C-alpha positions as CSV (number, residue, x, y, z in Angstrom):
1,M,1.0,9.3,1.7
2,L,-0.9,9.4,-1.6
3,T,-4.5,10.4,-1.4
4,R,-7.3,8.1,-2.5
5,Y,-7.1,9.3,-6.1
6,Y,-3.8,10.2,-7.7
7,K,-2.5,10.7,-11.2
8,Y,-0.1,8.0,-12.3
9,E,2.7,10.5,-12.6
10,L,2.3,11.2,-8.8
11,F,2.4,7.5,-8.0
12,Q,5.6,7.2,-10.1
13,Q,7.2,10.1,-8.2
14,E,6.3,8.5,-4.8
15,L,7.6,5.1,-5.9
16,D,10.8,6.6,-7.1
17,R,11.3,8.5,-3.8
18,I,10.9,5.3,-1.8
19,V,13.3,3.2,-4.0
20,R,15.9,5.9,-4.1
21,K,16.1,6.2,-0.3
22,E,19.6,5.2,0.9
23,S,17.9,2.7,3.3
24,S,15.7,1.1,0.7
25,P,16.3,-2.6,0.0
26,F,14.2,-2.6,-3.1
27,S,15.1,-2.7,-6.8
28,L,12.7,-1.4,-9.4
29,K,12.3,-2.4,-13.0
30,T,9.8,-1.8,-15.8
31,I,8.3,-5.2,-16.9
32,G,6.0,-4.0,-19.6
33,Y,3.4,-1.4,-20.7
34,S,-0.3,-0.9,-20.4
35,V,-2.7,-0.5,-23.3
36,L,-2.0,3.2,-23.3
37,K,1.8,2.6,-23.0
38,K,2.1,3.5,-19.3
39,P,5.0,1.5,-17.7
40,I,4.2,-1.3,-15.3
41,Y,6.7,-1.8,-12.5
42,L,8.0,-4.6,-10.4
43,L,9.6,-4.2,-7.0
44,Q,11.9,-6.8,-5.6
45,A,13.7,-7.3,-2.3
46,G,14.7,-10.0,0.2
47,S,16.8,-13.1,0.3
48,G,14.6,-15.5,2.3
49,S,13.4,-18.9,1.3
50,I,9.7,-18.0,0.8
51,K,8.9,-16.3,-2.5
52,V,5.9,-14.0,-2.2
53,F,4.3,-12.3,-5.2
54,M,1.7,-9.6,-4.6
55,W,-0.1,-7.2,-6.9
56,S,-2.5,-4.3,-6.4
57,Q,-4.9,-2.1,-8.4
58,M,-5.7,-4.5,-11.2
59,H,-9.0,-2.7,-10.8
60,G,-8.0,0.9,-11.3
61,N,-10.6,2.4,-8.9
62,E,-9.3,0.3,-5.9
63,S,-6.3,2.3,-4.7
64,T,-6.3,1.6,-0.9
65,T,-4.0,-1.4,-1.1
66,T,-1.5,0.4,-3.3
67,R,-1.3,3.2,-0.8
68,A,-0.9,0.7,2.0
69,L,1.9,-1.1,0.1
70,L,3.8,2.1,-0.5
71,D,3.4,3.1,3.2
72,L,4.6,-0.4,4.3
73,I,7.7,-0.5,2.2
74,D,8.6,3.0,3.1
75,Q,9.2,1.9,6.7
76,D,12.5,0.7,8.1
77,D,10.9,-1.7,10.5
78,F,9.7,-3.7,7.4
79,K,13.3,-4.8,6.7
80,P,13.7,-7.8,9.1
81,L,11.0,-9.6,7.1
82,L,13.3,-9.7,4.1
83,D,15.7,-12.1,5.7
84,K,12.9,-14.7,5.6
85,I,11.0,-13.9,2.4
86,E,11.8,-13.0,-1.2
87,L,9.3,-10.3,-2.1
88,Y,8.0,-9.3,-5.5
89,I,5.4,-6.5,-5.9
90,I,3.5,-5.1,-8.8
91,P,2.1,-2.0,-7.1
92,I,-0.3,-1.1,-10.0
93,L,-1.2,-3.7,-12.6
94,N,-3.7,-1.4,-14.3
95,P,-2.2,2.0,-14.8
96,D,-4.8,3.2,-17.3
97,G,-7.6,2.3,-15.0
98,A,-5.8,4.0,-12.1
99,E,-5.4,7.2,-14.0
100,N,-9.0,7.3,-15.2
101,W,-10.6,5.8,-12.1
102,T,-12.2,2.8,-13.9
103,R,-12.4,-0.8,-12.8
104,E,-11.5,-2.0,-16.3
105,N,-8.3,-1.4,-18.4
106,A,-8.3,1.0,-21.4
107,N,-9.8,-1.8,-23.6
108,K,-12.8,-1.9,-21.1
109,V,-11.8,-5.4,-20.0
110,D,-11.9,-6.5,-16.3
111,L,-8.5,-7.9,-15.8
112,N,-9.8,-10.1,-13.0
113,R,-11.9,-11.9,-15.5
114,N,-9.1,-12.4,-18.0
115,A,-7.0,-15.2,-16.4
116,V,-8.0,-17.9,-18.9
117,L,-8.1,-15.8,-22.1
118,K,-5.0,-13.8,-21.3
119,D,-5.5,-11.4,-24.2
120,Q,-4.8,-8.1,-22.5
121,P,-1.2,-6.7,-22.2
122,E,-1.5,-6.2,-18.4
123,T,-2.6,-9.9,-18.0
124,M,0.2,-11.2,-20.2
125,I,2.7,-9.2,-18.2
126,F,1.4,-10.6,-15.0
127,F,1.6,-14.2,-16.2
128,E,5.1,-13.7,-17.6
129,Q,6.2,-12.6,-14.1
130,L,4.4,-15.4,-12.4
131,E,6.3,-17.9,-14.6
132,L,9.6,-16.3,-13.8
133,I,9.0,-15.9,-10.1
134,K,7.4,-19.2,-9.3
135,P,6.0,-17.9,-6.0
136,D,5.2,-19.9,-2.9
137,M,2.4,-17.5,-2.0
138,C,0.4,-14.8,-3.8
139,F,-1.5,-11.8,-2.4
140,N,-4.2,-10.4,-4.7
141,L,-4.9,-7.0,-3.3
142,H,-8.3,-5.3,-3.9
143,G,-10.8,-2.8,-2.5
144,Q,-14.5,-3.3,-2.1
145,R,-17.6,-1.1,-2.1
146,T,-19.3,0.5,0.9
147,I,-22.3,-1.9,0.6
148,F,-20.7,-4.8,2.5
149,G,-21.3,-5.8,6.1
150,T,-22.2,-8.8,8.2
151,E,-25.3,-10.7,7.2
152,D,-27.4,-9.2,10.0
153,G,-26.1,-5.7,9.2
154,S,-24.8,-5.1,12.7
155,K,-21.3,-4.2,11.6
156,P,-19.8,-2.8,8.4
157,C,-17.2,-5.0,6.8
158,Q,-13.9,-3.1,6.9
159,L,-11.8,-6.0,5.8
160,S,-12.6,-9.2,3.9
161,F,-10.5,-12.1,2.7
162,L,-10.9,-15.1,0.5
163,A,-9.0,-18.3,0.1
164,P,-10.2,-18.9,-3.4
165,A,-11.8,-22.1,-4.4
166,S,-9.9,-24.5,-6.8
167,N,-13.0,-26.1,-8.3
168,D,-16.8,-26.0,-8.4
169,E,-17.0,-28.2,-5.4
170,K,-15.0,-25.7,-3.3
171,S,-12.7,-28.3,-2.0
172,F,-9.6,-27.4,0.0
173,N,-6.6,-28.5,-1.9
174,P,-3.1,-27.9,-0.4
175,A,-2.8,-24.4,-2.0
176,R,-6.1,-23.3,-0.6
177,L,-5.2,-24.6,2.9
178,K,-2.1,-22.5,2.8
179,A,-4.2,-19.4,2.1
180,V,-6.6,-20.4,4.8
181,K,-3.7,-20.5,7.3
182,V,-2.7,-16.9,6.4
183,I,-6.3,-15.6,6.7
184,N,-6.9,-17.3,10.0
185,S,-3.8,-15.6,11.3
186,I,-4.9,-12.2,10.1
187,Y,-8.3,-12.6,11.6
188,S,-7.1,-13.8,15.0
189,Q,-4.7,-11.0,15.3
190,L,-6.6,-8.0,13.9
191,Q,-10.2,-8.6,14.7
192,P,-9.9,-8.1,18.5
193,D,-8.7,-4.6,17.9
194,L,-11.4,-3.6,15.4
195,N,-15.0,-2.3,16.2
196,T,-15.9,-3.4,12.7
197,A,-16.1,-6.8,11.1
198,I,-13.6,-8.8,9.2
199,C,-15.5,-11.0,6.8
200,R,-15.1,-13.9,4.5
201,Y,-15.7,-13.2,0.8
202,S,-17.9,-15.4,-1.4
203,D,-16.0,-18.4,-2.8
204,D,-18.1,-19.3,-5.8
205,F,-15.6,-20.7,-8.3
206,N,-14.8,-18.7,-11.5
207,E,-11.6,-19.8,-13.3
208,N,-11.5,-16.5,-15.1
209,C,-10.6,-14.8,-11.8
210,F,-6.9,-14.7,-10.9
211,G,-7.3,-16.2,-7.5
212,D,-9.4,-19.1,-8.6
213,Y,-7.2,-19.8,-11.6
214,L,-4.0,-19.8,-9.5
215,T,-5.5,-21.9,-6.7
216,S,-6.7,-24.5,-9.2
217,R,-3.1,-24.8,-10.4
218,N,-2.0,-25.3,-6.8
219,I,-0.5,-21.8,-6.4
220,P,-1.6,-20.5,-2.9
221,T,-3.4,-17.1,-3.2
222,V,-5.0,-14.9,-0.7
223,L,-7.5,-12.3,-1.8
224,F,-7.4,-9.1,0.3
225,E,-10.4,-6.7,0.1
226,A,-10.0,-3.3,1.7
227,G,-13.4,-2.2,2.9
228,H,-15.1,0.8,4.5
229,A,-16.6,2.0,7.7
230,G,-18.2,5.2,9.0
231,L,-17.2,8.4,7.2
232,D,-13.7,7.2,6.1
233,Y,-14.4,8.1,2.4
234,H,-10.8,9.2,1.9
235,R,-9.9,5.6,3.0
236,D,-7.1,6.8,5.3
237,E,-8.1,4.7,8.2
238,I,-8.5,1.5,6.2
239,T,-5.2,2.2,4.5
240,S,-3.5,1.9,7.8
241,I,-5.4,-1.3,8.7
242,I,-4.7,-3.0,5.4
243,K,-1.0,-2.2,5.9
244,N,-1.1,-4.1,9.2
245,A,-3.0,-6.9,7.5
246,I,-0.3,-7.3,4.9
247,L,2.4,-7.2,7.5
248,T,0.6,-9.8,9.6
249,A,0.1,-12.0,6.6
250,L,3.8,-11.9,5.7
251,Q,4.8,-12.8,9.2
252,S,2.5,-15.7,9.3
253,L,4.2,-17.4,6.4
254,Y,7.2,-18.5,8.4
255,E,5.3,-19.3,11.6
256,K,4.8,-23.0,12.4
257,E,1.3,-24.4,12.0
258,Y,0.1,-27.0,14.5
259,A,-3.6,-27.0,13.6
260,S,-5.1,-30.0,11.8
261,Y,-6.9,-29.9,8.4
262,N,-10.3,-29.8,10.2
263,Q,-9.2,-27.1,12.6
264,L,-7.9,-24.9,9.8
265,V,-11.1,-25.2,7.7
266,E,-13.5,-24.8,10.7
267,S,-11.7,-21.7,11.9
268,Y,-11.8,-20.2,8.3
269,L,-15.5,-21.0,7.9
270,S,-16.3,-19.5,11.2
271,I,-15.3,-16.0,9.9
272,P,-18.5,-14.1,9.2
273,Q,-19.8,-14.3,5.6
274,I,-19.8,-11.0,3.8
275,S,-23.2,-9.7,2.8
276,K,-24.6,-6.6,0.9
277,T,-26.4,-5.1,3.9
278,F,-25.1,-1.5,4.0
279,C,-25.6,1.7,2.1
280,D,-23.9,5.1,2.5
281,I,-26.8,7.1,3.9
282,V,-30.3,6.2,5.2
283,L,-33.0,8.9,5.6
284,R,-35.6,7.7,8.1
285,Y,-38.8,9.7,8.2
286,E,-42.6,9.4,8.7
287,Q,-45.0,9.6,5.8
288,D,-48.7,8.8,5.9
289,D,-48.3,7.2,9.3
290,K,-45.6,4.9,8.1
291,T,-41.8,4.9,8.6
292,V,-40.0,5.4,5.3
293,F,-36.4,4.4,4.7
294,T,-34.7,6.1,1.7
295,S,-31.3,4.6,0.9
296,L,-28.6,6.7,-0.7
297,M,-25.4,5.6,-2.3
298,Y,-22.4,7.7,-3.4
299,K,-21.6,7.6,-7.1
300,E,-17.9,8.0,-7.8
301,V,-17.1,10.4,-10.7
302,L,-13.7,11.8,-11.8
303,E,-13.9,15.5,-12.7
304,E,-10.9,17.6,-13.6
305,G,-8.5,15.5,-11.5
306,Q,-10.8,15.3,-8.5
307,L,-12.7,12.3,-7.3
308,I,-16.3,13.4,-6.6
309,L,-18.8,11.3,-4.6
310,S,-22.4,12.3,-5.4
311,P,-25.2,11.0,-3.2
312,R,-27.8,9.3,-5.3
313,V,-31.2,7.6,-4.4
314,N,-30.5,3.9,-4.2
315,D,-33.9,2.5,-3.2
316,I,-37.0,3.1,-1.1
317,N,-37.3,0.6,1.7
318,P,-34.7,-1.8,0.0
319,E,-35.1,-5.3,1.2
320,T,-31.4,-6.1,1.7
321,V,-30.2,-2.9,3.4
322,R,-29.9,-3.4,7.2
323,N,-27.8,-0.5,8.1
324,A,-25.9,2.6,6.8
325,H,-22.6,4.4,7.4
326,R,-24.7,7.4,8.2
327,I,-28.3,7.3,9.5
328,M,-30.4,10.4,9.5
329,D,-33.7,10.6,11.4
330,V,-35.7,13.5,10.0
331,D,-38.2,15.1,12.4
332,G,-41.4,16.0,10.7
333,Q,-41.4,16.7,7.0
334,L,-38.4,16.5,4.8
335,P,-36.7,19.9,4.4
336,E,-37.8,22.0,1.4
337,D,-34.3,22.3,0.1
338,L,-34.0,18.6,-0.4
339,K,-33.8,18.2,-4.2
340,I,-33.5,15.2,-6.5
341,D,-32.4,15.8,-10.0
342,E,-33.0,13.8,-13.2
343,N,-30.0,11.6,-12.4
344,N,-31.4,10.8,-8.9
345,I,-28.6,12.9,-7.3
346,V,-29.7,14.2,-3.9
347,K,-28.8,17.5,-2.3
348,S,-29.8,19.2,0.9
349,E,-27.8,21.9,2.8
350,V,-30.2,21.5,5.8
351,L,-29.4,17.8,6.1
352,G,-25.8,18.1,5.0
353,I,-26.3,15.9,2.0
354,K,-23.9,17.1,-0.7
355,N,-21.0,16.0,-2.9
356,L,-17.9,14.8,-1.2
357,I,-14.6,15.9,-2.9
358,I,-11.8,13.4,-2.5
359,I,-8.5,15.2,-3.1
């Protein structure tokens, strides 16, 4: 399996290995090039009646779903699905962002805000393929930050989903209802086995976003967000979970649905709303007879081919933070070796607060 950060060349090698396997049902072709002339690939397999189009890493620093996709299509037990679906995958839509660990492409444009303007090469490639494929269902695969949990902060949000709105009124058109059905199936099957929360992402309408744009044109689209829990900063655990979520979603497409409109919508809206209630580390200590909470967040920096996570002061007693992936109760005074530099980067060997190296 690829690690959380990988150079594009390594991704290409892994993709080539999977496609060249004797048992692989996938064909692979280059459908265009990024701003910096890196090839963008399309995988195709299956002969079923339902056309599914999915894409990952349109934000270059969200690699979990790409890893999950490659792991999924590398498995032989994935093949039976291909009798019922016709599958198209762009495993990395933003190769330049993936290489440089940036959300945006090389022109510093967020591709997921480019659906209307369509002036970036990666966006144009996507919509060319959309027109050719004419999918029955789209999966828009993303990764979210470590700040998300339930509204009360009792659980981190390890997965979240969205059936994007089709208008400002957030009405449920036929396309959105199809996405709701998929999400309800994922939630009912995966949530009982998780100690963390599956949440519902905010559905404020923005036509510039791919999911909203497609749903408004009656193309069913499910937004996947691979989240975080505990100390899984290599994102290995969530990669396995998101793989199961994609598999569950694909299986749900050919299952009969007996729920009414109201039942579908009510079940969907009962999924907990996502909220920014978490941070990476909380230091809890006494000062002047008061309990002080210092919130730390990891800043992601790419250095010499390694992804470095540096703990940085986020806030003192922040109002929205309810919990942390790591809570540290400090007895007495803060240790003398705790240092905060001019960039608010925190280090302490005594407390075990230091850079994480993601290789």
